[in-house]
C-alpha angles and dihedrals in degrees: 000000000000128000114194118196122195142163101075123134147126117307136165121248110279092031132116139238133179119214122202132197131187128181124214133188091037122131095184137055115254111242089215136013128190152160127248129181138203123199120201110282093007137098123261111267136193115255103175141335133195130193127222087258092057100255109146135196130188141197111255090242093063102034111128093016105060129051125194121202139170121233129232091249116081116272098003124134136179136200118204108200118194133173091024120200131201088250088064088069107121145107107279119214129196118222135193126195129198133159091354094306128114131213124191132178139200113306134234122232119240117190121183116192122206 
């Protein structure tokens, strides 16, 4: 199983980015997919998750600014990030969950300059 995240980059504060993630080598549909992030020197934290039914949940720090969605293709997920802040700078990781197990792939760097 591989989860490939993409779409990161360097953006000025107030700007937007859209992250994408697609899983390969998976024969089942993840019950839940999500995005986590890890800033330098800090622990990995949950950003947003979405179930196969479309129910989404967000970290308080990103509510109203970020939107998670699942794609039409199996096991794809997106994260639309608006009104970015310097504190959003981190490596963002895509995660898939099925039968109580988690899969996570290589992250994509998001850097927000002030």
